[in-house]
N, C-alpha and C positions, 0 to 999 in steps of 0.2 A: 310496616312497625311489626317489632317482635311481641308475641303473647306476653313475655316478661314485662316488656316496657310498657304495653297496654296496661297491664295490671298495677305497676307501679302507679301511672298515672292516676288510677282509680282509687288510689288507695293514700293521697297525699293528705287526706283530713285527719287528723289525731281525736281521738277520744280520751275519757277518763278511766281508769279502773282504781277506785279509791284516790289516792293522792299521786298516783304514776300515771304520766300520759301515754297512751299506747296508739299504735295504729291498727284500726278495726276493720276488718271486710265484712259488712253484715248484707246478708243474702235474704230477701223476704218474699214469702209466696203465699198464695190465696189458696182457698180451700179448694178451687176447681183445678189446681196444678197436680199433676202426677209426681210425688216425691218419696223417697226412701222412707219406709217405716221408722226405720232407727236413724234419727238425725244425727244422735252422738257420733256414728260411725261416718256418716256423709261427711260432718265437720272435720274430724280426723283426716279422711282422703283428701279433702280441699288444702288443708293445711300441708299434708305432704307434697301434694301437687305445687304448692307455691314454693316448698323448699327445692323441689326438682329444678325450678326454675329461678333458683337463686335469690328468692324474695324471702326474708328473713325477719324475725320478730313481729310477725302480723298476726293478730288475735282474729279468729274466725267465728261469726255468729250467725245461726240460721233462725229466722223468724217467722212463725206462722202468724200471717197478719190479722186473720179474724180472731184468732184464739189467745195470742200472747202480745200482741203489739200495744202497749199504753193502756192496759186494763184500769178500769175505774173502780173505786171502792164506794158502795153505797151503804147506808146505815140499814141495818137488819131491824125488824119488829122484834120486840123482847117476847113477844107471844110465839113467834113462829116456832114450829116443833124443831127445828135444828138447833136452836139456842139449848133447849134441855139436854140434847145429846150431846154438844160440844161441852157444856158444864160438867157432865158425867166423865168425859173423856179428856178433860183438861188436864189434870194432875198426871195422867200417862203421856199426854203429848209432851208437857214439861220435861218428864224424865227422858223422852227420846231427843229433844232437843239438847238437853244437858249432856247426853251421851255422845251425840253425833256432832255438836256445833260448839260444845262447852261455853266458853265466854263470847262466842262470835254473834249469837243470835240476840236481838234486842226487843222484837214485839212478837207477841202470840194473840191472835184475835180472831172472832169470827165475823165476816162481812158479806154482803151480797156483792159479787164481784162480776163485771162483765164490761163489754165496750158500751153498753147502753142500760139505763136502769131497767128498761122493760125486759132484757134478756138476762139479766143479771142473777146469779144463782148462790145460795149459801156456800161459802168458801173459807175454809181455814187459811188463814195468810199469816205469813213467818216473814219477818224482817229482819236481815242480817247485816252486818258490816260489809261494805265495799270490798270485793276481790275475795269474799269467802268461797272455799271450795269445799265440797264434802261428797262422798261417794256412796250412795244408797244401794249401789247394784246388788251387793251380797247379802241385802235383807230380802228375804223371801216376801213376795207380794202377789196379789191376784194377778194371775195370767202368766206366771212363771211356768215354763213346762217342767213336768213331773214324770217318773217311770218308776218301773220296779227292776230290782237287781236281776240281771240276766236276761233282760229284754229291751232289744233295741228301740223299739217304739216308744211312744208315750202319750200324754194328753196335758191337759191345762190344770192348774191349781186353782181350782173353783173358788173357794172364798173360805175364811175364817169362821169358825163356829164353836159352839160348846155343847156339850152332851153330858146332862145332869141325872144322876140316879142314886138313891139311897144318901144322900148328903155329900156325895162326891161330884165334882165337876171338872171335866175332862176337857182341856182345849185341843182343838185340832182342825182338819178341812174337811170340807164336803167336796166330792167330787164324783165321777163316774166310776161303777165296778170295773168295765172293762178296760178302763184306764190303768188300774192298779191289779187286774185280774194275776195271779201267780204266772210266771213266764212259761212259755210254750214248750221250754225244755223240759219243765216239771213232769213229775208221774202222771201218768194219763188218769189214772184213780184220783188223785189229788185235785186235777182240773175238773174231774166231773164231780167231785165233791163241791169245790167251789163253785162252780156253775148253780148246782142244785140247791144247795143249802145256805151259800154265802159264808160268811166269817161270824163270830157271836163272841160278845163280853163273855158269855156264860160257859163257852167251850172254847178256851185256847187251842188253836192247833197251827198245822203248818201252812194253812190258807191265808193267815195274817202276816203277809210279807212285809219286807222292809221296801219303804218307798224313798225314791232319791230326787233331788234336783240338783242339776237340770237334768232333762232326759240324756239317757247316753248318747243318743244320735246327736242331740244339740252341742253336748261337749265335745264329740269328736269332729263334729264339723267347725266349730269355732277354734279347736286346737289346730286343727288343719290349716285354717285360714291364718292363724299366728305364725305358723312354721313357714308358710308361703310368703308372708309380709316379712319374716326374718331375712329368710333366703333372698328375697328381692332387695331388700336394702343393703344386705352384705355384697351383693353383686354389685348395685351401685357404688358402694364405698371402695370396693376394690378398684372400680375403674377411675373413679375419681383420685385415689390414693397414686395410681399408677401414672396419670395425668401430672399429678404434682410430681413425682419423682423425675419423670421425664423432663421437667421444666428445670431441676435441680441439676440433673446430669448434663444439661445445655448450657448450663452456668447463668441462667436466668435466676431472678429473684421469686421467692415462693409468692404464689398467688395467694391474697388475702380471700379472694371469693371460694377458693378451691379448698382453703384451710376453715372458712365457716360451713361450707358444705359439708366437709369430713366431720367437724365436730357435731353437726346437726344430726348426721347419719349415725354416728356413734350413741349419740343420746336415744335417737329413735331405736336403735337395737337393744339398748339397755331398757327401755319401756316395754318393748315388746316381750323381751325376755322375763320381765316382771309380771307381765299378764300372763305369760304361757306357764311359768311357774305356779301360779293361782290355778289355771285351768288343769294343770296335771294333778292337782289335789282334789280335783270334782271327779264325778258328783258328789254330793254331800247328803248324808242321812238325814231325811226330813222326820221320819216318824215310821210308825207300822200301822197298817190297816188293823182296826180294832173290831169294826163290825161293818157288813157290807150286805147286799141285797142278793149276789149272785144275778143269774139269770131269771128273772122274774116276770110274770105277766100279771096284771090286776085290771079287773073289768076290761079286758081287751086293750089293754094299752102297756107299754114296757115300763118296768121299775127297774132301774140303773143306778145305784147310789153307792157310795163307801165312805166311812168316816176314818179319817187317819188320824191317829192320836199323836200330836208334836212332841218331839223330844227336846224341844227348846222354845222358850218364850219369844226368841226373834221370830220364830215363824209368824206365764205365762204363757209357750209359742203365743205371744199376744197378738191378737189382731186388734188390740185397744179397744175403745168403746165404740159399738156400732148401733146403729138404730134400725127398727124394723116395725113391720105389722103384722099381727097374727092373723092368720087366713080365718074366714069365717065358717070354715067348715072342717072338719076332719079329714085326714088323708088316709085312706086304707091302704096300708103295706102289706105286701106279698115278700115274706123274707126267704123263701125256698122251704121246702118240706113240709111241714103242715104249721108254721108259724105265720100267722096273719094277725095284724094290729092296726088300731087306728090312731093316728099321732097328731099333734098340733105341729102346724108349719108356720113359721115366721119368714116373711118375705122381706128382704131390704128395701128400705125407704130413703132415698138420698136426696138433698135439696139440690138444687141448680143442675139437674140431670135432664136431659132431652127425655120425651115421653116413651121412646120406644128403647130406651136402654136401662139396664139395671147391673148394679155391682154386688159383691158379696156380702151377707151378712155375717158369714164365719169363714174360716179357713181349716184347712187340715191341721190337726192338733188341737183344735179348739174345745174338743169334747169335755165335757166337766165344768164349763164357765157358768157362771151364775147368770140368769136371765131375769131382769128388773122390769116391772111393768111402769105405767106413766106415773104412777103415784110413788115410785121409788122402792116399793116393795118387791124383796125375792120372790118370784113366783115359780121358778123352775131350774132345772139343770140342762145345759145343752147335751143333746146326745149324741147327733151325727148331722149329715147333711145328705142331701140329695142333688145331683147333678144333671145338667142336659143342654143340648144345645137347641136353640130356638128362634124364631124371628126369620125374617127375609134373608133369602142368599147372598153370598158376596160379603162387601165390607159390613152389611149391618147385622150378620149373624152374630148372636150375643150368647155368651156362656152363663147360664142362670144356677145360682147356687143358694136356694133358699135353706133355712135351717129345720131340721126336723128335731123338734124336742118332745121325747116321749117321758119325761120326767117332770111332772106337775108337782109342786111343792107339798100340795097337801096330800098327795099320794105318797110322796117319800116320807112325811112326818108320819103318817099312818102306819107304813111299812117299818120304820125304825121302832114305833112303839110295840109293834107285833114281834118283831123279832127281839127285842129287848126285855120282855115280859117275863119273869120266872115262871115257870110252870111245873105241876106235880106228874108223875107218870100218868093221869088221865087227860092231861092237856090242860088242866084247869089253873087259872093264874094263882100264883101265891106271893105276889109282891109287884111293886109299881113299876113301868116302863121307864126307859129313859127318856129325857127330853131334849129336843134339840132347840138349842138357842141360835137364832139367826141374828146378823147385824141388822140394826136398826136403821 
């Protein structure tokens, strides 16, 4: 039996999207399975695969069984701290729903959500009309990759914060300094100045570089993927058209199957070209570095932060949400030359993993991500990682990648206050420092 007929037999049960009956291929997976991080792309690839086997008009759904399948709504206690936060944010949430969903949304409410009441957590739930489609991909969010103009590398958009001073509140983003350091192609003296002094609200200069999202290397990689996809579909389209033409020359009737495939490929090319057009307009200017730490050491620990003032209210290489345990002792780090520091280390802690294995708490490009403690409070910024091979030889060898966080939030707050306090020529304070406002 061919793959095409096997899939067709497995798709014979229709489901409903709104009032329209459709054929749905639903793939369900559990937490222990290895799956692509970006399920949207995987869904598109499966859809394209079905088309190449002449299976049309099939919807594809990928479901994480533990997290997404039939979640239950449980009542939340009115005294829960999340209720107060939700009430403060509700008007803004309604504005976002009106702007993005128009008349298609029906209910906005805070519930405890989970598969069981014991594991349920406070969650903002939005109910919409069946079949509603909305794209939130162009709205910057925690986890987006960012970088500076002229530099190929980048890091992570850490999180949204405010910086208040003298009655002025600036909205922006907190991330690592080394993520938004002036590009390596900049003047050597400028780089030295940025590393030694950082950037200052009180001293506008060229160290306050423009920050872009997505990072240049991610835009180029995605654009290359789009070009490859267009080229591949165009080649398939040319082959199918040639086959249809051969039938016409031979006097045979046009194939309905080939006709449908041609139309499908033509639609795919149009969609990919629309995506490519969006990519060609990127990266987008996110804002400008307003104040930063430079390369600093405080009490023998690294201080590495930057505040980016956002240019728009709309304002990850995301590794998504990961969990870990902070090691009980500080790690003594030798950076070469004369740099020696002591840093916190967070080791991955995964459920349902054998005792001798370990996965990654972070990945390359995650610098600048918020670290949140067990109480939900922001306690630091991810600075970097340390990697090494350990374990028994052979198949059991594992690759360990704990996170090294040299940016404890209390140290960052003190550093910001120090760098934003106006001072006279003798170094005495002449005004109030800027106050960092963190998400609650």
